mmCIF file of the N, C-alpha and C atoms, coordinates in Angstrom:
data_MODEL
# 
_entry.id   MODEL 
# 
loop_
_atom_site.group_PDB 
_atom_site.id 
_atom_site.type_symbol 
_atom_site.label_atom_id 
_atom_site.label_alt_id 
_atom_site.label_comp_id 
_atom_site.label_asym_id 
_atom_site.label_entity_id 
_atom_site.label_seq_id 
_atom_site.pdbx_PDB_ins_code 
_atom_site.Cartn_x 
_atom_site.Cartn_y 
_atom_site.Cartn_z 
_atom_site.occupancy 
_atom_site.B_iso_or_equiv 
_atom_site.pdbx_formal_charge 
_atom_site.auth_seq_id 
_atom_site.auth_comp_id 
_atom_site.auth_asym_id 
_atom_site.auth_atom_id 
_atom_site.pdbx_PDB_model_num 
ATOM 1   N N  . MET A 1 1  ? 0.839  -1.185 0.000   1.00 0.00 ? 1  MET A N  1 
ATOM 2   C CA . MET A 1 1  ? 0.000  0.000  0.000   1.00 0.00 ? 1  MET A CA 1 
ATOM 3   C C  . MET A 1 1  ? 0.884  1.249  0.000   1.00 0.00 ? 1  MET A C  1 
ATOM 4   N N  . ILE A 1 2  ? 0.454  2.272  -0.670  1.00 0.00 ? 2  ILE A N  1 
ATOM 5   C CA . ILE A 1 2  ? 1.210  3.523  -0.781  1.00 0.00 ? 2  ILE A CA 1 
ATOM 6   C C  . ILE A 1 2  ? 0.902  4.415  0.410   1.00 0.00 ? 2  ILE A C  1 
ATOM 7   N N  . ASP A 1 3  ? 1.957  4.935  1.022   1.00 0.00 ? 3  ASP A N  1 
ATOM 8   C CA . ASP A 1 3  ? 1.808  5.886  2.131   1.00 0.00 ? 3  ASP A CA 1 
ATOM 9   C C  . ASP A 1 3  ? 1.708  7.284  1.529   1.00 0.00 ? 3  ASP A C  1 
ATOM 10  N N  . ILE A 1 4  ? 0.492  7.771  1.341   1.00 0.00 ? 4  ILE A N  1 
ATOM 11  C CA . ILE A 1 4  ? 0.258  9.049  0.669   1.00 0.00 ? 4  ILE A CA 1 
ATOM 12  C C  . ILE A 1 4  ? 0.906  10.212 1.413   1.00 0.00 ? 4  ILE A C  1 
ATOM 13  N N  . GLU A 1 5  ? 0.941  10.145 2.720   1.00 0.00 ? 5  GLU A N  1 
ATOM 14  C CA . GLU A 1 5  ? 1.577  11.227 3.480   1.00 0.00 ? 5  GLU A CA 1 
ATOM 15  C C  . GLU A 1 5  ? 3.072  11.280 3.209   1.00 0.00 ? 5  GLU A C  1 
ATOM 16  N N  . ALA A 1 6  ? 3.721  10.128 3.096   1.00 0.00 ? 6  ALA A N  1 
ATOM 17  C CA . ALA A 1 6  ? 5.152  10.091 2.780   1.00 0.00 ? 6  ALA A CA 1 
ATOM 18  C C  . ALA A 1 6  ? 5.400  10.596 1.364   1.00 0.00 ? 6  ALA A C  1 
ATOM 19  N N  . VAL A 1 7  ? 4.534  10.216 0.442   1.00 0.00 ? 7  VAL A N  1 
ATOM 20  C CA . VAL A 1 7  ? 4.660  10.674 -0.943  1.00 0.00 ? 7  VAL A CA 1 
ATOM 21  C C  . VAL A 1 7  ? 4.519  12.193 -1.013  1.00 0.00 ? 7  VAL A C  1 
ATOM 22  N N  . MET A 1 8  ? 3.529  12.733 -0.328  1.00 0.00 ? 8  MET A N  1 
ATOM 23  C CA . MET A 1 8  ? 3.294  14.179 -0.346  1.00 0.00 ? 8  MET A CA 1 
ATOM 24  C C  . MET A 1 8  ? 4.426  14.929 0.346   1.00 0.00 ? 8  MET A C  1 
ATOM 25  N N  . ALA A 1 9  ? 4.953  14.371 1.434   1.00 0.00 ? 9  ALA A N  1 
ATOM 26  C CA . ALA A 1 9  ? 6.073  15.008 2.133   1.00 0.00 ? 9  ALA A CA 1 
ATOM 27  C C  . ALA A 1 9  ? 7.299  15.038 1.235   1.00 0.00 ? 9  ALA A C  1 
ATOM 28  N N  . ASP A 1 10 ? 7.567  13.944 0.531   1.00 0.00 ? 10 ASP A N  1 
ATOM 29  C CA . ASP A 1 10 ? 8.699  13.886 -0.394  1.00 0.00 ? 10 ASP A CA 1 
ATOM 30  C C  . ASP A 1 10 ? 8.517  14.896 -1.525  1.00 0.00 ? 10 ASP A C  1 
ATOM 31  N N  . PHE A 1 11 ? 7.296  14.975 -2.039  1.00 0.00 ? 11 PHE A N  1 
ATOM 32  C CA . PHE A 1 11 ? 7.009  15.949 -3.097  1.00 0.00 ? 11 PHE A CA 1 
ATOM 33  C C  . PHE A 1 11 ? 7.251  17.365 -2.602  1.00 0.00 ? 11 PHE A C  1 
ATOM 34  N N  . ALA A 1 12 ? 6.810  17.680 -1.402  1.00 0.00 ? 12 ALA A N  1 
ATOM 35  C CA . ALA A 1 12 ? 6.979  19.023 -0.852  1.00 0.00 ? 12 ALA A CA 1 
ATOM 36  C C  . ALA A 1 12 ? 8.454  19.371 -0.720  1.00 0.00 ? 12 ALA A C  1 
ATOM 37  N N  . VAL A 1 13 ? 9.266  18.416 -0.287  1.00 0.00 ? 13 VAL A N  1 
ATOM 38  C CA . VAL A 1 13 ? 10.714 18.653 -0.159  1.00 0.00 ? 13 VAL A CA 1 
ATOM 39  C C  . VAL A 1 13 ? 11.325 18.917 -1.527  1.00 0.00 ? 13 VAL A C  1 
ATOM 40  N N  . ARG A 1 14 ? 10.988 18.074 -2.502  1.00 0.00 ? 14 ARG A N  1 
ATOM 41  C CA . ARG A 1 14 ? 11.542 18.261 -3.851  1.00 0.00 ? 14 ARG A CA 1 
ATOM 42  C C  . ARG A 1 14 ? 11.064 19.560 -4.483  1.00 0.00 ? 14 ARG A C  1 
ATOM 43  N N  . GLN A 1 15 ? 9.833  19.933 -4.234  1.00 0.00 ? 15 GLN A N  1 
ATOM 44  C CA . GLN A 1 15 ? 9.297  21.192 -4.766  1.00 0.00 ? 15 GLN A CA 1 
ATOM 45  C C  . GLN A 1 15 ? 10.024 22.389 -4.156  1.00 0.00 ? 15 GLN A C  1 
ATOM 46  N N  . ALA A 1 16 ? 10.272 22.357 -2.869  1.00 0.00 ? 16 ALA A N  1 
ATOM 47  C CA . ALA A 1 16 ? 11.000 23.448 -2.206  1.00 0.00 ? 16 ALA A CA 1 
ATOM 48  C C  . ALA A 1 16 ? 12.421 23.554 -2.743  1.00 0.00 ? 16 ALA A C  1 
ATOM 49  N N  . GLU A 1 17 ? 13.071 22.416 -2.965  1.00 0.00 ? 17 GLU A N  1 
ATOM 50  C CA . GLU A 1 17 ? 14.426 22.428 -3.534  1.00 0.00 ? 17 GLU A CA 1 
ATOM 51  C C  . GLU A 1 17 ? 14.410 23.029 -4.936  1.00 0.00 ? 17 GLU A C  1 
ATOM 52  N N  . ARG A 1 18 ? 13.418 22.672 -5.725  1.00 0.00 ? 18 ARG A N  1 
ATOM 53  C CA . ARG A 1 18 ? 13.309 23.190 -7.087  1.00 0.00 ? 18 ARG A CA 1 
ATOM 54  C C  . ARG A 1 18 ? 13.059 24.700 -7.079  1.00 0.00 ? 18 ARG A C  1 
ATOM 55  N N  . GLN A 1 19 ? 12.245 25.173 -6.157  1.00 0.00 ? 19 GLN A N  1 
ATOM 56  C CA . GLN A 1 19 ? 11.987 26.614 -6.072  1.00 0.00 ? 19 GLN A CA 1 
ATOM 57  C C  . GLN A 1 19 ? 13.261 27.388 -5.746  1.00 0.00 ? 19 GLN A C  1 
ATOM 58  N N  . VAL A 1 20 ? 14.086 26.842 -4.867  1.00 0.00 ? 20 VAL A N  1 
ATOM 59  C CA . VAL A 1 20 ? 15.368 27.480 -4.544  1.00 0.00 ? 20 VAL A CA 1 
ATOM 60  C C  . VAL A 1 20 ? 16.262 27.497 -5.779  1.00 0.00 ? 20 VAL A C  1 
ATOM 61  N N  . GLN A 1 21 ? 16.315 26.389 -6.499  1.00 0.00 ? 21 GLN A N  1 
ATOM 62  C CA . GLN A 1 21 ? 17.136 26.297 -7.709  1.00 0.00 ? 21 GLN A CA 1 
ATOM 63  C C  . GLN A 1 21 ? 16.675 27.308 -8.757  1.00 0.00 ? 21 GLN A C  1 
ATOM 64  N N  . VAL A 1 22 ? 15.371 27.408 -8.956  1.00 0.00 ? 22 VAL A N  1 
ATOM 65  C CA . VAL A 1 22 ? 14.826 28.352 -9.940  1.00 0.00 ? 22 VAL A CA 1 
ATOM 66  C C  . VAL A 1 22 ? 15.170 29.783 -9.551  1.00 0.00 ? 22 VAL A C  1 
ATOM 67  N N  . ALA A 1 23 ? 15.020 30.130 -8.282  1.00 0.00 ? 23 ALA A N  1 
ATOM 68  C CA . ALA A 1 23 ? 15.338 31.484 -7.819  1.00 0.00 ? 23 ALA A CA 1 
ATOM 69  C C  . ALA A 1 23 ? 16.808 31.803 -8.066  1.00 0.00 ? 23 ALA A C  1 
ATOM 70  N N  . GLU A 1 24 ? 17.690 30.847 -7.823  1.00 0.00 ? 24 GLU A N  1 
ATOM 71  C CA . GLU A 1 24 ? 19.121 31.052 -8.068  1.00 0.00 ? 24 GLU A CA 1 
ATOM 72  C C  . GLU A 1 24 ? 19.409 31.235 -9.549  1.00 0.00 ? 24 GLU A C  1 
ATOM 73  N N  . GLU A 1 25 ? 18.765 30.422 -10.394 1.00 0.00 ? 25 GLU A N  1 
ATOM 74  C CA . GLU A 1 25 ? 18.972 30.544 -11.839 1.00 0.00 ? 25 GLU A CA 1 
ATOM 75  C C  . GLU A 1 25 ? 18.459 31.878 -12.370 1.00 0.00 ? 25 GLU A C  1 
ATOM 76  N N  . ILE A 1 26 ? 17.323 32.329 -11.877 1.00 0.00 ? 26 ILE A N  1 
ATOM 77  C CA . ILE A 1 26 ? 16.789 33.624 -12.302 1.00 0.00 ? 26 ILE A CA 1 
ATOM 78  C C  . ILE A 1 26 ? 17.743 34.748 -11.899 1.00 0.00 ? 26 ILE A C  1 
ATOM 79  N N  . GLN A 1 27 ? 18.285 34.681 -10.705 1.00 0.00 ? 27 GLN A N  1 
ATOM 80  C CA . GLN A 1 27 ? 19.226 35.712 -10.264 1.00 0.00 ? 27 GLN A CA 1 
ATOM 81  C C  . GLN A 1 27 ? 20.486 35.714 -11.134 1.00 0.00 ? 27 GLN A C  1 
ATOM 82  N N  . GLN A 1 28 ? 20.983 34.539 -11.496 1.00 0.00 ? 28 GLN A N  1 
ATOM 83  C CA . GLN A 1 28 ? 22.157 34.460 -12.371 1.00 0.00 ? 28 GLN A CA 1 
ATOM 84  C C  . GLN A 1 28 ? 21.857 35.081 -13.733 1.00 0.00 ? 28 GLN A C  1 
ATOM 85  N N  . LEU A 1 29 ? 20.680 34.814 -14.271 1.00 0.00 ? 29 LEU A N  1 
ATOM 86  C CA . LEU A 1 29 ? 20.306 35.402 -15.552 1.00 0.00 ? 29 LEU A CA 1 
ATOM 87  C C  . LEU A 1 29 ? 20.188 36.919 -15.457 1.00 0.00 ? 29 LEU A C  1 
ATOM 88  N N  . LYS A 1 30 ? 19.588 37.408 -14.386 1.00 0.00 ? 30 LYS A N  1 
ATOM 89  C CA . LYS A 1 30 ? 19.481 38.856 -14.197 1.00 0.00 ? 30 LYS A CA 1 
ATOM 90  C C  . LYS A 1 30 ? 20.861 39.495 -14.124 1.00 0.00 ? 30 LYS A C  1 
ATOM 91  N N  . THR A 1 31 ? 21.766 38.877 -13.408 1.00 0.00 ? 31 THR A N  1 
ATOM 92  C CA . THR A 1 31 ? 23.122 39.402 -13.262 1.00 0.00 ? 31 THR A CA 1 
ATOM 93  C C  . THR A 1 31 ? 23.831 39.455 -14.614 1.00 0.00 ? 31 THR A C  1 
ATOM 94  N N  . ALA A 1 32 ? 23.578 38.475 -15.462 1.00 0.00 ? 32 ALA A N  1 
ATOM 95  C CA . ALA A 1 32 ? 24.231 38.426 -16.767 1.00 0.00 ? 32 ALA A CA 1 
ATOM 96  C C  . ALA A 1 32 ? 23.579 39.340 -17.794 1.00 0.00 ? 32 ALA A C  1 
ATOM 97  N N  . ILE A 1 33 ? 22.261 39.471 -17.748 1.00 0.00 ? 33 ILE A N  1 
ATOM 98  C CA . ILE A 1 33 ? 21.535 40.149 -18.822 1.00 0.00 ? 33 ILE A CA 1 
ATOM 99  C C  . ILE A 1 33 ? 21.219 41.612 -18.534 1.00 0.00 ? 33 ILE A C  1 
ATOM 100 N N  . LEU A 1 34 ? 20.766 41.939 -17.336 1.00 0.00 ? 34 LEU A N  1 
ATOM 101 C CA . LEU A 1 34 ? 20.296 43.295 -17.062 1.00 0.00 ? 34 LEU A CA 1 
ATOM 102 C C  . LEU A 1 34 ? 21.337 44.387 -17.299 1.00 0.00 ? 34 LEU A C  1 
ATOM 103 N N  . PRO A 1 35 ? 22.591 44.207 -16.894 1.00 0.00 ? 35 PRO A N  1 
ATOM 104 C CA . PRO A 1 35 ? 23.561 45.272 -17.176 1.00 0.00 ? 35 PRO A CA 1 
ATOM 105 C C  . PRO A 1 35 ? 23.722 45.552 -18.675 1.00 0.00 ? 35 PRO A C  1 
ATOM 106 N N  . ARG A 1 36 ? 23.686 44.510 -19.498 1.00 0.00 ? 36 ARG A N  1 
ATOM 107 C CA . ARG A 1 36 ? 23.818 44.712 -20.950 1.00 0.00 ? 36 ARG A CA 1 
ATOM 108 C C  . ARG A 1 36 ? 22.605 45.448 -21.511 1.00 0.00 ? 36 ARG A C  1 
ATOM 109 N N  . LEU A 1 37 ? 21.427 45.125 -21.008 1.00 0.00 ? 37 LEU A N  1 
ATOM 110 C CA . LEU A 1 37 ? 20.227 45.830 -21.459 1.00 0.00 ? 37 LEU A CA 1 
ATOM 111 C C  . LEU A 1 37 ? 20.284 47.301 -21.052 1.00 0.00 ? 37 LEU A C  1 
ATOM 112 N N  . GLN A 1 38 ? 20.699 47.559 -19.824 1.00 0.00 ? 38 GLN A N  1 
ATOM 113 C CA . GLN A 1 38 ? 20.799 48.939 -19.352 1.00 0.00 ? 38 GLN A CA 1 
ATOM 114 C C  . GLN A 1 38 ? 21.829 49.725 -20.161 1.00 0.00 ? 38 GLN A C  1 
ATOM 115 N N  . GLU A 1 39 ? 22.962 49.108 -20.472 1.00 0.00 ? 39 GLU A N  1 
ATOM 116 C CA . GLU A 1 39 ? 23.984 49.781 -21.289 1.00 0.00 ? 39 GLU A CA 1 
ATOM 117 C C  . GLU A 1 39 ? 23.453 50.154 -22.661 1.00 0.00 ? 39 GLU A C  1 
ATOM 118 N N  . ALA A 1 40 ? 22.572 49.325 -23.203 1.00 0.00 ? 40 ALA A N  1 
ATOM 119 C CA . ALA A 1 40 ? 21.994 49.586 -24.520 1.00 0.00 ? 40 ALA A CA 1 
ATOM 120 C C  . ALA A 1 40 ? 20.797 50.526 -24.455 1.00 0.00 ? 40 ALA A C  1 
ATOM 121 N N  . GLY A 1 41 ? 20.428 50.971 -23.249 1.00 0.00 ? 41 GLY A N  1 
ATOM 122 C CA . GLY A 1 41 ? 19.311 51.888 -23.092 1.00 0.00 ? 41 GLY A CA 1 
ATOM 123 C C  . GLY A 1 41 ? 17.953 51.222 -23.170 1.00 0.00 ? 41 GLY A C  1 
ATOM 124 N N  . ILE A 1 42 ? 17.917 49.928 -22.953 1.00 0.00 ? 42 ILE A N  1 
ATOM 125 C CA . ILE A 1 42 ? 16.668 49.184 -23.052 1.00 0.00 ? 42 ILE A CA 1 
ATOM 126 C C  . ILE A 1 42 ? 15.977 49.173 -21.691 1.00 0.00 ? 42 ILE A C  1 
ATOM 127 N N  . ALA A 1 43 ? 14.738 49.662 -21.680 1.00 0.00 ? 43 ALA A N  1 
ATOM 128 C CA . ALA A 1 43 ? 13.981 49.739 -20.430 1.00 0.00 ? 43 ALA A CA 1 
ATOM 129 C C  . ALA A 1 43 ? 12.973 48.609 -20.292 1.00 0.00 ? 43 ALA A C  1 
ATOM 130 N N  . ARG A 1 44 ? 12.562 48.021 -21.419 1.00 0.00 ? 44 ARG A N  1 
ATOM 131 C CA . ARG A 1 44 ? 11.510 46.998 -21.374 1.00 0.00 ? 44 ARG A CA 1 
ATOM 132 C C  . ARG A 1 44 ? 11.772 45.970 -22.471 1.00 0.00 ? 44 ARG A C  1 
ATOM 133 N N  . VAL A 1 45 ? 11.605 44.699 -22.120 1.00 0.00 ? 45 VAL A N  1 
ATOM 134 C CA . VAL A 1 45 ? 11.685 43.611 -23.087 1.00 0.00 ? 45 VAL A CA 1 
ATOM 135 C C  . VAL A 1 45 ? 10.375 42.841 -23.004 1.00 0.00 ? 45 VAL A C  1 
ATOM 136 N N  . GLU A 1 46 ? 9.780  42.571 -24.160 1.00 0.00 ? 46 GLU A N  1 
ATOM 137 C CA . GLU A 1 46 ? 8.530  41.824 -24.199 1.00 0.00 ? 46 GLU A CA 1 
ATOM 138 C C  . GLU A 1 46 ? 8.709  40.618 -25.114 1.00 0.00 ? 46 GLU A C  1 
ATOM 139 N N  . ILE A 1 47 ? 8.391  39.440 -24.578 1.00 0.00 ? 47 ILE A N  1 
ATOM 140 C CA . ILE A 1 47 ? 8.482  38.198 -25.344 1.00 0.00 ? 47 ILE A CA 1 
ATOM 141 C C  . ILE A 1 47 ? 7.096  37.574 -25.372 1.00 0.00 ? 47 ILE A C  1 
ATOM 142 N N  . ARG A 1 48 ? 6.587  37.359 -26.570 1.00 0.00 ? 48 ARG A N  1 
ATOM 143 C CA . ARG A 1 48 ? 5.259  36.761 -26.718 1.00 0.00 ? 48 ARG A CA 1 
ATOM 144 C C  . ARG A 1 48 ? 5.404  35.275 -27.029 1.00 0.00 ? 48 ARG A C  1 
ATOM 145 N N  . PHE A 1 49 ? 4.749  34.459 -26.220 1.00 0.00 ? 49 PHE A N  1 
ATOM 146 C CA . PHE A 1 49 ? 4.803  33.007 -26.342 1.00 0.00 ? 49 PHE A CA 1 
ATOM 147 C C  . PHE A 1 49 ? 3.409  32.488 -26.634 1.00 0.00 ? 49 PHE A C  1 
ATOM 148 N N  . ASP A 1 50 ? 3.299  31.572 -27.592 1.00 0.00 ? 50 ASP A N  1 
ATOM 149 C CA . ASP A 1 50 ? 2.018  30.962 -27.909 1.00 0.00 ? 50 ASP A CA 1 
ATOM 150 C C  . ASP A 1 50 ? 2.130  29.467 -27.682 1.00 0.00 ? 50 ASP A C  1 
ATOM 151 N N  . GLY A 1 51 ? 1.298  28.937 -26.826 1.00 0.00 ? 51 GLY A N  1 
ATOM 152 C CA . GLY A 1 51 ? 1.318  27.510 -26.551 1.00 0.00 ? 51 GLY A CA 1 
ATOM 153 C C  . GLY A 1 51 ? 1.073  27.251 -25.086 1.00 0.00 ? 51 GLY A C  1 
ATOM 154 N N  . CYS A 1 52 ? 1.215  25.994 -24.714 1.00 0.00 ? 52 CYS A N  1 
ATOM 155 C CA . CYS A 1 52 ? 1.070  25.621 -23.317 1.00 0.00 ? 52 CYS A CA 1 
ATOM 156 C C  . CYS A 1 52 ? 1.754  24.280 -23.088 1.00 0.00 ? 52 CYS A C  1 
ATOM 157 N N  . GLY A 1 53 ? 2.032  24.004 -21.836 1.00 0.00 ? 53 GLY A N  1 
ATOM 158 C CA . GLY A 1 53 ? 2.664  22.733 -21.518 1.00 0.00 ? 53 GLY A CA 1 
ATOM 159 C C  . GLY A 1 53 ? 4.008  22.594 -22.204 1.00 0.00 ? 53 GLY A C  1 
ATOM 160 N N  . ASP A 1 54 ? 4.220  21.453 -22.832 1.00 0.00 ? 54 ASP A N  1 
ATOM 161 C CA . ASP A 1 54 ? 5.489  21.187 -23.503 1.00 0.00 ? 54 ASP A CA 1 
ATOM 162 C C  . ASP A 1 54 ? 5.538  21.679 -24.939 1.00 0.00 ? 54 ASP A C  1 
ATOM 163 N N  . SER A 1 55 ? 4.452  22.220 -25.443 1.00 0.00 ? 55 SER A N  1 
ATOM 164 C CA . SER A 1 55 ? 4.462  22.670 -26.832 1.00 0.00 ? 55 SER A CA 1 
ATOM 165 C C  . SER A 1 55 ? 4.190  24.162 -26.898 1.00 0.00 ? 55 SER A C  1 
ATOM 166 N N  . GLY A 1 56 ? 4.785  24.787 -27.892 1.00 0.00 ? 56 GLY A N  1 
ATOM 167 C CA . GLY A 1 56 ? 4.604  26.210 -28.089 1.00 0.00 ? 56 GLY A CA 1 
ATOM 168 C C  . GLY A 1 56 ? 5.864  26.814 -28.655 1.00 0.00 ? 56 GLY A C  1 
ATOM 169 N N  . ALA A 1 57 ? 5.803  28.098 -28.914 1.00 0.00 ? 57 ALA A N  1 
ATOM 170 C CA . ALA A 1 57 ? 6.941  28.771 -29.512 1.00 0.00 ? 57 ALA A CA 1 
ATOM 171 C C  . ALA A 1 57 ? 6.910  30.251 -29.171 1.00 0.00 ? 57 ALA A C  1 
ATOM 172 N N  . VAL A 1 58 ? 8.080  30.845 -29.177 1.00 0.00 ? 58 VAL A N  1 
ATOM 173 C CA . VAL A 1 58 ? 8.187  32.293 -29.036 1.00 0.00 ? 58 VAL A CA 1 
ATOM 174 C C  . VAL A 1 58 ? 7.715  32.883 -30.354 1.00 0.00 ? 58 VAL A C  1 
ATOM 175 N N  . GLU A 1 59 ? 6.713  33.721 -30.297 1.00 0.00 ? 59 GLU A N  1 
ATOM 176 C CA . GLU A 1 59 ? 6.131  34.314 -31.493 1.00 0.00 ? 59 GLU A CA 1 
ATOM 177 C C  . GLU A 1 59 ? 6.783  35.645 -31.867 1.00 0.00 ? 59 GLU A C  1 
ATOM 178 N N  . ASP A 1 60 ? 7.175  36.419 -30.855 1.00 0.00 ? 60 ASP A N  1 
ATOM 179 C CA . ASP A 1 60 ? 7.700  37.749 -31.138 1.00 0.00 ? 60 ASP A CA 1 
ATOM 180 C C  . ASP A 1 60 ? 8.510  38.226 -29.950 1.00 0.00 ? 60 ASP A C  1 
ATOM 181 N N  . CYS A 1 61 ? 9.563  38.943 -30.221 1.00 0.00 ? 61 CYS A N  1 
ATOM 182 C CA . CYS A 1 61 ? 10.365 39.577 -29.178 1.00 0.00 ? 61 CYS A CA 1 
ATOM 183 C C  . CYS A 1 61 ? 10.553 41.042 -29.571 1.00 0.00 ? 61 CYS A C  1 
ATOM 184 N N  . ALA A 1 62 ? 10.381 41.920 -28.616 1.00 0.00 ? 62 ALA A N  1 
ATOM 185 C CA . ALA A 1 62 ? 10.566 43.342 -28.879 1.00 0.00 ? 62 ALA A CA 1 
ATOM 186 C C  . ALA A 1 62 ? 11.126 44.003 -27.636 1.00 0.00 ? 62 ALA A C  1 
ATOM 187 N N  . TRP A 1 63 ? 11.781 45.126 -27.841 1.00 0.00 ? 63 TRP A N  1 
ATOM 188 C CA . TRP A 1 63 ? 12.286 45.897 -26.709 1.00 0.00 ? 63 TRP A CA 1 
ATOM 189 C C  . TRP A 1 63 ? 11.984 47.354 -26.959 1.00 0.00 ? 63 TRP A C  1 
ATOM 190 N N  . SER A 1 64 ? 12.052 48.127 -25.896 1.00 0.00 ? 64 SER A N  1 
ATOM 191 C CA . SER A 1 64 ? 11.833 49.555 -26.055 1.00 0.00 ? 64 SER A CA 1 
ATOM 192 C C  . SER A 1 64 ? 12.622 50.332 -25.013 1.00 0.00 ? 64 SER A C  1 
ATOM 193 N N  . ALA A 1 65 ? 12.987 51.532 -25.414 1.00 0.00 ? 65 ALA A N  1 
ATOM 194 C CA . ALA A 1 65 ? 13.650 52.452 -24.500 1.00 0.00 ? 65 ALA A CA 1 
ATOM 195 C C  . ALA A 1 65 ? 12.605 53.191 -23.682 1.00 0.00 ? 65 ALA A C  1 
ATOM 196 N N  . SER A 1 66 ? 11.411 53.271 -24.227 1.00 0.00 ? 66 SER A N  1 
ATOM 197 C CA . SER A 1 66 ? 10.282 53.866 -23.517 1.00 0.00 ? 66 SER A CA 1 
ATOM 198 C C  . SER A 1 66 ? 9.016  53.176 -24.005 1.00 0.00 ? 66 SER A C  1 
ATOM 199 N N  . SER A 1 67 ? 7.892  53.514 -23.452 1.00 0.00 ? 67 SER A N  1 
ATOM 200 C CA . SER A 1 67 ? 6.645  52.843 -23.837 1.00 0.00 ? 67 SER A CA 1 
ATOM 201 C C  . SER A 1 67 ? 6.231  53.159 -25.267 1.00 0.00 ? 67 SER A C  1 
ATOM 202 N N  . THR A 1 68 ? 6.816  54.174 -25.893 1.00 0.00 ? 68 THR A N  1 
ATOM 203 C CA . THR A 1 68 ? 6.415  54.536 -27.246 1.00 0.00 ? 68 THR A CA 1 
ATOM 204 C C  . THR A 1 68 ? 7.440  54.169 -28.299 1.00 0.00 ? 68 THR A C  1 
ATOM 205 N N  . CYS A 1 69 ? 8.528  53.524 -27.901 1.00 0.00 ? 69 CYS A N  1 
ATOM 206 C CA . CYS A 1 69 ? 9.616  53.275 -28.846 1.00 0.00 ? 69 CYS A CA 1 
ATOM 207 C C  . CYS A 1 69 ? 9.936  51.778 -28.907 1.00 0.00 ? 69 CYS A C  1 
ATOM 208 N N  . ALA A 1 70 ? 9.166  51.000 -29.646 1.00 0.00 ? 70 ALA A N  1 
ATOM 209 C CA . ALA A 1 70 ? 9.405  49.557 -29.763 1.00 0.00 ? 70 ALA A CA 1 
ATOM 210 C C  . ALA A 1 70 ? 10.340 49.278 -30.934 1.00 0.00 ? 70 ALA A C  1 
ATOM 211 N N  . LYS A 1 71 ? 11.240 48.325 -30.742 1.00 0.00 ? 71 LYS A N  1 
ATOM 212 C CA . LYS A 1 71 ? 12.180 47.928 -31.787 1.00 0.00 ? 71 LYS A CA 1 
ATOM 213 C C  . LYS A 1 71 ? 12.039 46.427 -32.031 1.00 0.00 ? 71 LYS A C  1 
ATOM 214 N N  . THR A 1 72 ? 12.547 45.958 -33.142 1.00 0.00 ? 72 THR A N  1 
ATOM 215 C CA . THR A 1 72 ? 12.483 44.529 -33.421 1.00 0.00 ? 72 THR A CA 1 
ATOM 216 C C  . THR A 1 72 ? 13.602 43.798 -32.711 1.00 0.00 ? 72 THR A C  1 
ATOM 217 N N  . TRP A 1 73 ? 13.414 42.501 -32.527 1.00 0.00 ? 73 TRP A N  1 
ATOM 218 C CA . TRP A 1 73 ? 14.418 41.683 -31.843 1.00 0.00 ? 73 TRP A CA 1 
ATOM 219 C C  . TRP A 1 73 ? 15.722 41.639 -32.633 1.00 0.00 ? 73 TRP A C  1 
ATOM 220 N N  . ALA A 1 74 ? 15.653 41.590 -33.933 1.00 0.00 ? 74 ALA A N  1 
ATOM 221 C CA . ALA A 1 74 ? 16.876 41.520 -34.737 1.00 0.00 ? 74 ALA A CA 1 
ATOM 222 C C  . ALA A 1 74 ? 17.757 42.742 -34.483 1.00 0.00 ? 74 ALA A C  1 
ATOM 223 N N  . ARG A 1 75 ? 17.167 43.907 -34.431 1.00 0.00 ? 75 ARG A N  1 
ATOM 224 C CA . ARG A 1 75 ? 17.946 45.122 -34.179 1.00 0.00 ? 75 ARG A CA 1 
ATOM 225 C C  . ARG A 1 75 ? 18.525 45.104 -32.768 1.00 0.00 ? 75 ARG A C  1 
ATOM 226 N N  . SER A 1 76 ? 17.750 44.688 -31.779 1.00 0.00 ? 76 SER A N  1 
ATOM 227 C CA . SER A 1 76 ? 18.262 44.668 -30.420 1.00 0.00 ? 76 SER A CA 1 
ATOM 228 C C  . SER A 1 76 ? 19.386 43.652 -30.284 1.00 0.00 ? 76 SER A C  1 
ATOM 229 N N  . ARG A 1 77 ? 19.300 42.525 -31.000 1.00 0.00 ? 77 ARG A N  1 
ATOM 230 C CA . ARG A 1 77 ? 20.366 41.539 -30.949 1.00 0.00 ? 77 ARG A CA 1 
ATOM 231 C C  . ARG A 1 77 ? 21.646 42.109 -31.520 1.00 0.00 ? 77 ARG A C  1 
ATOM 232 N N  . ARG A 1 78 ? 21.552 42.844 -32.625 1.00 0.00 ? 78 ARG A N  1 
ATOM 233 C CA . ARG A 1 78 ? 22.746 43.477 -33.191 1.00 0.00 ? 78 ARG A CA 1 
ATOM 234 C C  . ARG A 1 78 ? 23.361 44.457 -32.207 1.00 0.00 ? 78 ARG A C  1 
ATOM 235 N N  . LEU A 1 79 ? 22.539 45.244 -31.535 1.00 0.00 ? 79 LEU A N  1 
ATOM 236 C CA . LEU A 1 79 ? 23.044 46.212 -30.573 1.00 0.00 ? 79 LEU A CA 1 
ATOM 237 C C  . LEU A 1 79 ? 23.735 45.535 -29.382 1.00 0.00 ? 79 LEU A C  1 
ATOM 238 N N  . LEU A 1 80 ? 23.134 44.448 -28.907 1.00 0.00 ? 80 LEU A N  1 
ATOM 239 C CA . LEU A 1 80 ? 23.664 43.789 -27.706 1.00 0.00 ? 80 LEU A CA 1 
ATOM 240 C C  . LEU A 1 80 ? 24.867 42.898 -27.992 1.00 0.00 ? 80 LEU A C  1 
ATOM 241 N N  . THR A 1 81 ? 24.890 42.248 -29.152 1.00 0.00 ? 81 THR A N  1 
ATOM 242 C CA . THR A 1 81 ? 25.949 41.267 -29.408 1.00 0.00 ? 81 THR A CA 1 
ATOM 243 C C  . THR A 1 81 ? 26.877 41.662 -30.546 1.00 0.00 ? 81 THR A C  1 
ATOM 244 N N  . GLY A 1 82 ? 26.465 42.627 -31.348 1.00 0.00 ? 82 GLY A N  1 
ATOM 245 C CA . GLY A 1 82 ? 27.268 42.997 -32.502 1.00 0.00 ? 82 GLY A CA 1 
ATOM 246 C C  . GLY A 1 82 ? 27.096 42.018 -33.668 1.00 0.00 ? 82 GLY A C  1 
ATOM 247 N N  . ARG A 1 83 ? 26.157 41.060 -33.516 1.00 0.00 ? 83 ARG A N  1 
ATOM 248 C CA . ARG A 1 83 ? 25.912 40.070 -34.574 1.00 0.00 ? 83 ARG A CA 1 
ATOM 249 C C  . ARG A 1 83 ? 24.477 40.177 -35.047 1.00 0.00 ? 83 ARG A C  1 
ATOM 250 N N  . ALA A 1 84 ? 24.263 39.790 -36.300 1.00 0.00 ? 84 ALA A N  1 
ATOM 251 C CA . ALA A 1 84 ? 22.894 39.780 -36.866 1.00 0.00 ? 84 ALA A CA 1 
ATOM 252 C C  . ALA A 1 84 ? 22.160 38.540 -36.455 1.00 0.00 ? 84 ALA A C  1 
# 
């Protein structure tokens, strides 16, 4: 017979560990990306995703220096990396 309380306790422990890992990964990404965006004068990045679960795709990426100045992802990539 399955001990549901043990299963749920194990799940809770693994979920808490995963949340800590995700928070650390997000902080690492912010540390790597935000300074480059700020140097390029980018105040907002918007990524549109269509799908759910394991399926879907990024439909559009745009950035802006202000709410009225949207640019395409290709241009922002050239500015940030020097590559097309």
